[in-house]
C-alpha positions in Angstrom: -37.1 -12.6 -10.6 -39.3 -10.9 -13.1 -40.7 -8.7 -10.3 -37.2 -7.6 -9.4 -36.2 -6.8 -12.9 -39.4 -4.7 -13.4 -38.5 -2.8 -10.2 -35.1 -2.1 -11.6 -36.3 -0.9 -14.9 -38.7 1.5 -13.0 -35.9 2.7 -10.8 -33.6 3.1 -13.8 -36.1 5.4 -15.5 -36.7 7.4 -12.4 -32.9 8.0 -12.0 -32.5 8.9 -15.7 -35.3 11.5 -15.4 -33.3 13.2 -12.5 -30.1 13.4 -14.4 -27.8 15.2 -14.8 -27.1 15.3 -11.0 -25.8 18.4 -9.4 -22.0 18.3 -8.9 -22.2 18.3 -5.1 -24.6 15.4 -5.0 -22.6 13.5 -7.7 -19.5 13.9 -5.5 -21.3 12.7 -2.3 -22.7 9.7 -4.3 -19.2 8.9 -5.6 -17.7 9.1 -2.2 -20.4 6.8 -0.8 -19.9 4.1 -3.4 -16.1 4.2 -3.0 -16.5 3.9 0.8 -18.8 1.0 0.5 -16.8 -0.8 -2.3 -13.5 -0.4 -0.5 -14.8 -1.3 2.9 -16.9 -4.3 1.8 -14.7 -5.7 -0.9 -11.7 -5.8 1.4 -13.7 -7.5 4.1 -14.8 -10.4 1.9 -12.1 -13.1 1.5 -11.5 -13.2 -2.2 -10.5 -16.9 -2.2 -13.4 -18.2 -0.3 -16.3 -16.7 -2.3 -17.9 -19.8 -3.8 -18.6 -21.8 -0.7 -19.3 -21.2 3.0 -17.0 -22.6 5.7 -14.6 -23.9 3.2 -10.9 -24.7 3.5 -8.8 -23.6 0.5 -6.1 -26.0 -0.4 -2.6 -24.8 -1.5 -3.1 -21.0 -1.2 -5.2 -20.4 2.0 -3.6 -18.4 4.8 -2.4 -15.0 5.9 0.5 -13.2 4.3 3.7 -13.2 6.2 5.6 -10.1 7.0 3.8 -6.8 7.4 0.2 -7.9 6.9 -1.3 -4.6 7.9 0.8 -2.7 5.3 -0.3 -5.1 2.6 -4.0 -4.6 3.5 -3.6 -0.8 3.3 -1.8 -1.1 -0.1 -4.6 -3.3 -1.4 -7.3 -0.9 -0.1 -5.6 2.0 -2.0 -5.3 -0.2 -5.1 -9.0 -0.6 -5.2 -9.4 3.1 -6.0 -7.0 2.7 -8.9 -8.9 -0.4 -10.1 -12.3 1.4 -9.8 -11.0 4.4 -11.9 -9.7 1.9 -14.5 -13.0 0.1 -15.0 -14.8 3.4 -15.3 -12.4 4.4 -18.1 -13.0 1.0 -19.7 -16.7 1.4 -19.4 -16.6 4.7 -21.3 -14.8 2.9 -24.2 -17.9 1.2 -25.2 -16.4 0.0 -28.5 -13.3 -1.5 -26.9 -14.0 -5.1 -26.0 -13.1 -6.8 -22.7 -10.0 -9.1 -23.1 -7.7 -11.4 -21.0 -5.0 -8.7 -20.8 -7.3 -6.3 -19.1 -8.5 -8.9 -16.6 -4.9 -9.8 -15.8 -4.2 -6.0 -15.4 -7.1 -5.8 -12.9 -5.6 -8.7 -10.8 -2.2 -7.1 -10.9 -3.5 -3.8 -9.6 -5.6 -5.1 -6.8 -2.8 -7.4 -5.4 -0.1 -4.6 -5.8 3.0 -6.9 -5.8 4.0 -10.5 -5.4 3.9 -12.0 -1.9 4.1 -15.2 0.0 1.3 -17.1 1.6 1.2 -20.0 4.0 -0.5 -23.0 2.2 -1.7 -26.5 2.8 -1.1 -29.1 0.2 -3.8 -31.6 -1.0 -2.4 -34.2 1.5 -2.5 -31.7 4.4 1.1 -30.7 4.5 2.1 -27.2 5.5 4.0 -25.2 2.7 4.4 -21.7 1.3 3.6 -20.4 -2.2 4.7 -17.2 -3.8 1.6 -15.5 -5.2 2.3 -13.9 -8.5 0.1 -11.0 -9.6 -1.5 -10.7 -13.0 -0.5 -14.1 -14.1 -2.7 -17.2 -14.3 -2.2 -19.8 -11.5 0.8 -22.1 -11.6 -0.6 -24.6 -9.0 -4.1 -26.1 -8.9 -6.6 -24.6 -6.4 -9.5 -26.3 -4.8 -12.0 -26.0 -1.9 -13.3 -28.4 0.6 -17.1 -28.5 0.7 -19.1 -28.7 3.9 -19.7 -32.4 3.2 -15.9 -33.1 3.0 -15.7 -33.4 -0.7 -13.0 -31.6 -2.7 -14.1 -29.3 -5.5 -11.5 -28.6 -8.1 -11.3 -25.4 -10.0 -10.0 -25.3 -13.6 -6.7 -27.0 -13.9 -3.5 -25.1 -14.5 -3.3 -26.3 -18.1 -7.1 -25.7 -18.8 -7.2 -22.2 -17.3 -5.9 -20.2 -20.3 -8.2 -22.2 -22.6 -11.3 -21.6 -20.4 -10.5 -17.9 -20.0 -10.2 -17.5 -23.7 -13.6 -19.3 -24.0 -15.1 -16.9 -21.3 -13.9 -13.8 -23.3 -15.4 -15.2 -26.5 -18.8 -16.0 -24.8 -18.8 -12.5 -23.2 -18.2 -10.8 -26.6 -20.8 -12.9 -28.3 -23.5 -12.1 -25.6 -22.6 -8.3 -25.7 -23.2 -8.4 -29.6 -26.4 -10.3 -29.3 -27.8 -7.9 -26.6 -30.3 -10.6 -25.5 -29.3 -10.6 -21.9 -30.3 -8.0 -19.3 -27.1 -6.4 -17.9 -27.9 -8.0 -14.6 -27.9 -11.5 -16.2 -24.8 -10.7 -18.2 -22.8 -9.4 -15.2 -23.9 -12.2 -12.9 -23.0 -14.9 -15.5 -19.6 -13.2 -16.1 -18.9 -13.2 -12.4 -20.1 -16.9 -11.9 -18.2 -18.3 -14.8 -15.1 -16.4 -13.8 -15.0 -17.8 -10.2 -15.7 -21.3 -11.4 -12.5 -21.0 -13.4 -10.6 -19.3 -10.5 -7.8 -18.4 -12.8 -5.5 -16.5 -10.3 -3.7 -17.6 -7.2 -5.4 -14.8 -5.3 -7.8 -11.9 -5.7 -10.3 -13.9 -7.8 -13.3 -12.6 -5.8 -12.2 -9.0 -6.0 -11.5 -9.2 -9.7 -15.0 -10.8 -10.2 -16.7 -8.0 -8.4 -14.9 -5.4 -10.4 -16.1 -7.2 -13.6 -19.7 -7.0 -12.4 -19.3 -3.3 -12.1 -17.6 -3.0 -15.5 -20.8 -4.4 -17.1 -23.1 -2.1 -15.1 -21.1 1.0 -15.7 -20.8 0.2 -19.4 -24.7 0.0 -19.5 -25.0 3.3 -17.6 -26.1 1.7 -14.3 -24.6 2.5 -10.9 -22.1 0.3 -9.0 -23.1 -2.8 -7.2 -21.6 -3.4 -3.7 -21.6 -6.9 -2.1 -21.9 -6.1 1.6 -19.5 -8.1 3.8 -22.3 -8.3 6.3 -24.3 -10.1 3.7 -21.6 -12.6 2.9 -23.6 -15.7 3.9 -26.4 -14.8 1.4 -23.8 -14.1 -1.3 -22.2 -17.4 -0.7 -25.5 -19.2 -0.6 -26.6 -17.7 -3.9 -23.3 -18.9 -5.5 -23.7 -22.3 -3.9 -27.2 -22.6 -5.4 -25.8 -21.7 -8.8 -23.3 -24.6 -8.4 -26.2 -26.9 -8.0 -27.8 -25.6 -11.3 -29.9 -22.8 -10.0 -28.1 -19.9 -11.7 -31.2 -17.7 -11.3 -30.6 -17.6 -7.6 -27.3 -15.8 -8.1 -28.8 -13.5 -10.9 -31.6 -12.6 -8.5 -29.1 -11.8 -5.7 -27.1 -9.5 -7.9 -30.4 -7.8 -9.0 -31.3 -7.1 -5.3 -27.9 -5.4 -4.8 -28.6 -3.2 -7.8 -31.9 -2.1 -6.3 -30.0 -0.7 -3.3 -27.6 1.1 -5.6 -30.3 2.7 -7.7 -32.3 3.7 -4.6 -29.2 5.5 -3.1 -28.5 7.1 -6.5 -32.1 8.4 -6.8 -31.8 9.9 -3.2 -28.6 11.6 -4.2 -30.0 13.0 -7.4 -33.0 14.4 -5.4 -30.5 16.1 -3.1 -31.5 14.0 -0.1 -29.1 12.6 2.5 -27.4 9.2 1.6 -25.6 8.9 4.8 -26.2 5.7 6.8 -25.6 5.4 10.6 -22.8 2.8 10.0 -20.9 5.1 7.5 -18.9 6.7 10.2 -17.8 3.4 11.6 -16.7 2.2 8.1 -14.6 5.4 7.6 -13.0 4.9 11.0 -12.3 1.2 10.1 -10.6 2.2 6.8 -8.6 5.0 8.6 -7.4 2.5 11.2 -6.2 0.2 8.4 -4.4 3.1 6.8 -2.8 4.2 10.0 -1.6 0.6 10.8 -0.3 0.4 7.2 1.8 3.4 7.6 3.3 2.1 10.8 5.4 5.2 11.4 5.9 5.5 15.2 6.4 2.1 16.9 8.7 3.2 19.7 9.4 6.1 22.0 12.6 7.7 23.1 14.5 5.5 25.6 18.2 5.1 26.3 18.2 1.9 24.2 16.2 3.2 21.3 18.3 6.3 21.1 21.5 4.3 21.2 20.1 2.0 18.5 19.4 5.1 16.4 22.9 6.3 16.8 24.5 3.0 16.0 22.2 2.1 13.0 21.7 5.5 11.4 23.5 8.5 12.9 27.1 7.3 13.2 27.0 5.7 9.7 25.8 9.1 8.4 28.8 10.8 10.2 31.1 8.2 8.6 29.9 9.0 5.1 30.8 12.7 5.6 34.2 11.7 7.0 34.9 9.2 4.2 34.3 11.8 1.6 36.0 14.8 3.1 39.1 13.0 4.5 40.3 12.6 0.9 40.9 16.4 0.9 42.8 16.7 4.1 46.2 16.8 2.4 45.4 20.2 1.2 44.8 21.5 4.8 47.1 21.9 7.8 44.5 20.1 10.0 41.5 17.9 9.7 39.5 17.3 12.8 36.3 15.6 14.0 34.3 17.0 17.0 31.2 15.3 18.4 29.3 17.0 21.3 26.7 15.1 23.3 24.1 16.7 25.4 22.9 14.2 28.0 20.0 14.6 30.5 21.3 15.3 33.9 24.7 16.4 32.8 25.7 20.0 32.9 26.4 21.5 29.5 27.6 19.5 26.5 30.4 16.9 26.4 33.0 16.7 23.5 33.2 13.0 23.2 35.0 12.3 19.9 38.0 13.8 18.1 40.5 12.3 15.6 42.1 10.5 18.5 38.9 8.4 19.1 37.8 5.7 16.8 34.1 5.1 16.2 34.2 1.9 18.2 35.7 3.8 21.1 33.0 6.4 20.9 30.3 3.7 20.9 31.9 1.9 23.9 32.8 4.9 26.0 29.7 6.9 25.5 26.8 5.1 24.0 27.3 1.9 25.8 28.8 3.1 29.1 27.2 6.5 29.6 23.8 6.4 27.9 22.7 2.8 27.7 24.7 1.7 30.8 23.5 4.5 33.0 20.0 4.7 31.5 20.5 8.4 30.6 18.7 10.1 27.8 20.8 11.5 24.9 19.0 14.8 23.9 21.2 16.4 21.3 24.3 15.6 19.2 26.4 18.1 17.3 28.9 16.7 14.7 31.4 18.8 13.0 34.1 17.8 10.5 36.6 20.6 10.1 39.2 21.2 7.4 41.4 23.9 8.8 44.2 25.9 7.2 43.7 25.8 3.5 47.2 25.6 2.0 46.1 27.2 -1.3 45.1 30.5 0.2 47.1 33.0 2.2 44.3 33.4 4.7 44.4 29.6 5.4 40.7 29.6 5.7 38.7 26.8 7.6 35.7 24.8 6.3 33.1 23.1 8.5 30.5 20.5 7.7 28.1 20.5 10.6 25.3 18.0 11.3 22.8 18.2 14.2 20.7 15.5 15.7 17.8 16.3 18.0 16.2 13.3 20.0 12.5 14.0 20.8 10.0 11.8 22.7 8.7 10.0 19.6 11.0 10.6 16.8 14.4 12.3 16.1 15.5 14.8 13.4 18.8 15.2 11.5 19.7 18.4 9.8 22.8 20.1 8.3 23.7 23.8 8.1 22.2 24.7 4.7 19.1 22.4 5.1 17.8 23.5 8.5 14.2 24.0 7.2 14.0 20.5 5.8 15.4 17.9 8.4 15.3 14.2 8.0 12.5 13.0 10.4 12.9 9.5 11.6 11.0 7.2 14.0 12.9 5.1 16.5 13.6 1.4 15.8 13.8 2.0 12.0 16.8 1.1 9.9 17.5 3.6 7.1 19.1 2.4 3.9 22.7 3.5 3.5 21.7 4.9 0.1 19.1 7.2 1.7 21.7 8.4 4.2 24.1 9.2 1.3 21.5 11.1 -0.6 20.5 13.2 2.5 24.0 14.2 3.5 25.3 14.6 -0.1 24.2 18.3 -0.4 26.1 19.2 2.8 29.3 17.6 1.4 28.8 19.3 -2.0 28.3 22.6 -0.2 31.7 22.3 1.5 33.3 21.3 -1.8 31.9 24.2 -3.6 33.2 26.6 -0.9 36.6 25.1 -1.3 36.4 25.4 -5.2 35.3 29.0 -5.0 38.1 30.0 -2.6 40.7 28.2 -4.7 39.5 30.1 -7.9 39.6 33.3 -5.9 43.2 32.6 -4.8 44.2 31.9 -8.4 42.9 35.3 -9.5 44.7 37.3 -6.9 
């Protein structure tokens, strides 16, 4: 281990002699470390860091619901967490505390979620994973020999975390440990406690880098491809050989220093697999956004009409119908443009209920005959204003255009900013109200202005 430490000291001095780094090189290095950290940390399973081929009890399993979206959110959260520990590292006089560690865990896990779980007697269950709070249920691992290793108990966790913080403060003040030893010991002691229901490994790796950054050393990245050696080093530490884990962390710092020195010299720090990593992260991001999951078909278009468009029309009607007593006539007109039909078809007036429109046109004409609805024009007319001699008319018009992979909704005064929606997506009623409210207000303002003008005549 002494040989590795000597090499690190030499590399550190070489790097310091090359500083300050040019801005372009610094930006490339920062991008490289973020790519490596985000890619590798999210490919290491945070709850299975201490032992190889283990089975977590109580909290092991995949999240339910939109797992891809959660992975993307957690990947994005890593950038926030990295920026945070960099800020902390610059505050050299501010000590690490439990609140900050809880804050890290809350950031990387984003929000509470549910996990499938296995109880200590092998029963399937589900647990809600709370973020930023110490565990409420015991967590354990099954070793390769079949034995169960228990982490700190629920009751002991706050006590042991307090002791960990006190130990860390004392070692920082004594300044006897090399930053490598201090960071490795902090990581190891933390994962032995396993204070959280999830995210313990990611939190531990952030704490390593907090120590390095605070001591003006570059980030350390635990490579997912090197997971077996990482776990082996932790396993050796469990048997009493803590130096094995310290040596492992030191070897990772050697890589970080060598990359930093290359960047400081203006040399290329790109590696052949970097492009593959960026593509992998982009795929996670694209899956997370999950925007277009269906194309235009008679069924998907009819679903969009029933779930989002007709409710939107009904909001307009509900608001403006209350004003119809001040007009000689209030009228609804809907025009459908259907593939294969000549021209447009007026399918709904005041004489048709919404259920009739759905039955006669959406169900029978579009869905039933497998025809594609291309365009819908909706107009609610208030005609013959009783307060003005000219008996003016007011129109609230909404247009819907169905495209191959999404559809757009716009109204007269908002033609440059339509509501773009994917198929097979339900829009909250509040979002529909917020979108159409300006169109309704526009009609109301026109009526108010004309009424004021009538009074002044």
